[in-house]
N, C-alpha and C positions, 0 to 999 in steps of 0.2 A: 364651482363649489362654494356655497355660502359659508363664510368664515364663522366659526363658533367659539372663537377665542379672541382676546384683545391684548395689546401691549400695555404694561403698567410698570410703575416704579415703586420700590419700597426702600426704606431707610437702611435696612440691614443687608439686602440682597441685590440692590440696584435694579437694573432692567429685568423684566421677566414677561411671561405670557400666562394668562389665566382664562378659565372657562367662562363663557357668557351664557351657557345653558348646561343642563345636566347631560353628561356624556357617558354612554354605555361602553363597556369593554369592547375592544375590537374596532372602534370607530376610526375611519380615516379622516384625520383633521386637516392635513396639508400635504400637497404634492408639489415637488419642484423638479422640473425636467432636467435642468442643467445647473451645475455649480458655477460660482464666480470663476474659479480656476480649479484644475485637478490634474493629477498625474498618476500614471501606473506605478505601483510599488515595485521595489527591486525584486521581491520574491515572485512576482507575477509577470515580470518583464519578458516578452517573447512568447507568453502563453495566452495573453488577452489582447484584444484590440485596443489601441490607444484612444480610439474615439468612443465606441459603445461599451467597452470593458467586458465584452462577451468572450468566453473561452472558445478557441478554435484550434484545430490541429495544424492547419496550414494558414499562415498569415503572410500578407504582402508587405515587403520591406520598402520603406521610403528610398527611392533611388538616389536622393541627394545625401542625406546624413547616414543612411544605411543603419539607422538605430531604431527609429519608430516603426511599428508594425501595425497593420490594419487587416480587418477580416475581409475587406473587399474594396473595390474602386469607389463605391458610394461613400463609405466611411472616410476613406482617404481624402476625397474631395471636400467633404463636409469639415474635416479637421484642418484643411490647409490654411484657412484664415488665422487660426490660432497657432498652427505649427510653423508657419512661414518664418517667423522671427527666431523661434527656438531652433529650427532646422540649421540655420547658419551657425548658431552657438554650438550645437551638438557636433557639427561637421568640423569646426575649428578646434574643438576639444579632443577629438579622436587622437590617440586611443584611450585617453582618460574618459572615464564614465562618471557623469555628475551624480551626486547623491539625490535621493528623493526630495530632500529639503531644498537643495539648490535648484532643481527643476521646477518645483512648485513655486518658490519665491520668484524665479525668473519669469514664469508664466503670469504671476500677479503683476509684476512690473510691466510686462508687455500689455496686459489688459488695461492698466492705468494709463499707459501712453495713448491708447486708442480713445480714451475718455468716452466710451460708449456705455449706455445703461445696460443693466443686466437684471433679468427677472428675479434672480436669487437675492437681490437687494430690495425687494418689495417692502419688507418691514424694517429692514436695518441695512445700512450701507457699509461698504468696506471701511470708509473713513470713520464710521461710528464704533468700529470694533474696539474692545478694550484690550489693553496689553498688560502683561505681568512683568514688564521690563524692570520696574523699580524694585521688585522684590526678588530678582534673580540672584542666585548665589554667585560668588566669584568664580567658582569652577565652571558653571554654565556660561557665564559671561565670557570667560576665556575661550571656551569652545565656540561660542558664537562669533567672537572676534576672528577666529580662524575661518569660520564660514564666510565672514564678510569679505575676506581676501579672495577666497575661492569664487565667491559669487561675482566679484568685480572682474576677475579674470575670465569667467564664463561668459559674462555679458558684453565683454569689450568689443566683439564683432558687430553688435547691434546698437550699443549705446556708447557713443564716443564722449558725450557731454551730458552729465546727469542733470544739468539745469533745464533740459528739455522736458523733464517730468512735469505733470500737470500742476498748475498753481493751486495752492490751498490743500494739497494732499499731504498726508503724514509723510509720504515718501519724500516729497520735495523738502520738507522741513528738516529731515534727517539725512537725506541722500545727496544733497547738493555738494558739488565738488569745487573747490577753489581752483582757478586757472593754473596756479603754479604747482599744484599737487601732482606728483608723478604717480604712476600706477602702483608702485610699491610703497611710495611715501604718501599714501592717502592721509588726509587729515582725519581727525577723530570723528567728524560728522558722518563720514561714510561708514565707519564701523558702527556708530550709534544707529544709523539708519538700518543696517542689516540686522542688528540686534532687535530693533523695534519691529521690523517686518516679521522676523523669525518668531519673536515672542507672541506677536499677534496670531501668526499661523499656528503655533503650538497650542495656544489655549482656545482657538476658535475653529480648528479644522476637524473633519470627521474621517474616520477610517471607513472606506467604502468596501463592503463585503458582498460576496456573491450569494447565491441561493443556499450554499452549504456553509455559510458564515465564514468563508475563507477570505482573507484580505486580498483585494485586487488593486486598491489604490487609496489615495488620500485626496480629499477635496474640501474646498471652502464654500460654505453655504451661509452667507452673512445673516440672513433672516432667522435661521435656526440657531444662531449663536445667542439668541435671546433666551433660549431654554436653559434654566439653571439645573444644577446637579442634585440628585438625592440617591443614596444607596438603596432606597426603597421607592423606586420610580413609579409613576402612574402612566407613563408613556414610553414608547420605544421608537427608535428610528431604524428603518430597514431600507434596503436599496434594491432597485431593479436596474442593473447596469449603473449608469451615473444618476438615474432618477431617484430622488429622495422621497420617502413616504414617512409621515408622522402618524402613528396610531396609538390609541389608548390601550392599556392593558388592565385597567381597573375602572370602576365607575368613578367619575369625577363630578363633584358638585359645583354649582354656580359660584364663581369667584375663587375657586380652588386653583392653585398654581399648577401649571403643566410642568412636570419634572421628568428628566431622563437621567440615566447614569452615564457619566463620562468614562467610566472604567468598567472592567469585568467585576460584577458584584460577587462572583463566586470565589471570594477570598475572605479570610478572617478580618475582623475590624481593624486590627493593627496594620495588617498588610495593605488594606484599602487606604488608610490614612497616609501611609508612607508613599503610596503611588500617587495619590491626589496632591500631596505636598511637593513631590518631585516634579510632576508634570504640569500641575495647574496652580501651584503655590497657595493652596488653601487647605483647611481641614474641614471635614464634614461633621455637622452636629445633628444629623437627622436622627429619628427615633431608633433606627436600627443600629446606628453607631453608638448612641448613648446607652442603649440597653445591652448591646452585644448579644442579642438573644439567639443568634444562630451559631455563635462561635463554639459552644460546647460540642455540638454535633459535628461541625466542620473539622474539629481537632480531636474527635473521639478516637480511642484506641491506644495501642502501645506507642509510647513516645519515640523509642528507638526505631521502630518500623516506619513511623510517620516521617521521621527525619531522613531516613534512608530513601524513601520514595520521593520526598520533596527535593532532595539533592540530585535526583536522577532526571528531573524535569528539563533542565537546560540541555542535557544530552539527548533527550527524546525530541526536543524542539529542533535540534541540529539535524538529527536523523530524518525528521519529518520534512525539513526544508530540502534535504537531499533525496527525498522520496525513497528511502531505504526501508520499504514496508516489511520485508521479511525480518530484518533485524529488530525493528520496532515491535513486531508481534512476538518475537522470541523473548525480548526483554519484558514485555507486558505479561506474557504467560508466567515468567519466572517470578515477577513481583506479585501478581495477583494470587498465584497458587501458594507462594510462601507466606503470604499475609492473610490467608483466608480466615484464620482464627485471631488475627492481631488487629486488623483494621476493618471497621464496618463500612458499608457502602456509602454512608453519609459523610465519611471522612473526605475532605476536599481533595486530598492528593490521591486517594484511592479512586475517586470519581474521575480525576484527570487521567489516571492510568486506564480506566475502563473506556474513556473517550479515545485515547491513543489506540487502544486495541480495536475499537469499532472502526475508526478511520482506516487502520491498516487492513482490516478484513474487507472493507468496502473496496479498497484499491487492489486487493488480491482476489476479488470476486468470491470471497467466502461469505456468501449472503446469510446463511443460517447462523453462523457464528457472530456476524455483525449484528444481526437482530437480537441475539442473546445478550450481547454486551450493551446494546442500546436500550433494550427493555429493562435491564438490570439498573441502568442509570436513571431511568425516567422518574421514578418516585423520589429518589434523593435530590435530583435537580429541582423538582417542583417544591420540595420541602425547603430547600436552601434559598431558592430564588423568590418565593412568595411570602 
């Protein structure tokens, strides 16, 4: 595929990608078959293959760690090169289950130890990735210090001496361990290293979604970390298993920057700014954030009803994670019917409730009702997103 964009630098935004020709909507600009490192997310563990990320009813369990699961022998064999080191760590950690962050950072460390090139570093390497470590809050730093200790305990079966890490890497600079430092009495460098790696992962990783936009994993694709954020993006990243695809969603002019949204743009401006500041340590100044042109429609309707529906969302997410579809649908019916004259369908929280209802109907095989909720949400979604 002939590349139709180039890397560039700007004083205010740093590295980025821009078009070298006029790009029509729907154009496939870039495809990357495998990430630098990835892991299955907690909510999909046991439901998707650790190698291809496809959903299967019956998965084969690794006979060694009894943790990783695969859709077949082929995927299990293909994964062994990367899973071999992790397997020992998972086995020694049993019955404790590592978090997604610990697993992903562990895989990154093993990848760096191999010192092998990766196609996902074609435009930008792991060592080039930017970190937000310097602007982390004390609360987040404290949490990452705890992660550092957990990570060291997790990796101890495979990494006895952190000086074996590759020369010149960011990991070596921060993760070196002095000979006299005990496992619990690690010097500050080890903690700083884990914070550095974790902060790199946080601001450069991608949530991997399936065809239904359900999260299945998290992966690091260094070359695509060159893409900057806008709440009014002209490109979108989608996935086919672990394969990443970058497509245009608007016509892009020559020299115009390629932009994606790092977060769900279906939020009012203030909520988007909070999320960007919390997770990526910056504020967005795009046209959509400056004008707040969609906020009035997103927050339209009765304030009391809006607040009630908004406060129910964490409960709905919890029920969705537990796959309690009947309860979800019953709650959706209650909220949607009681607010029929209070909240228009353009209200962002009403839209979320219609989404929950559609998902519940699909899982309960109530196809006509699912179509009704989906159709009802189509126009408001287009209005809010475009």
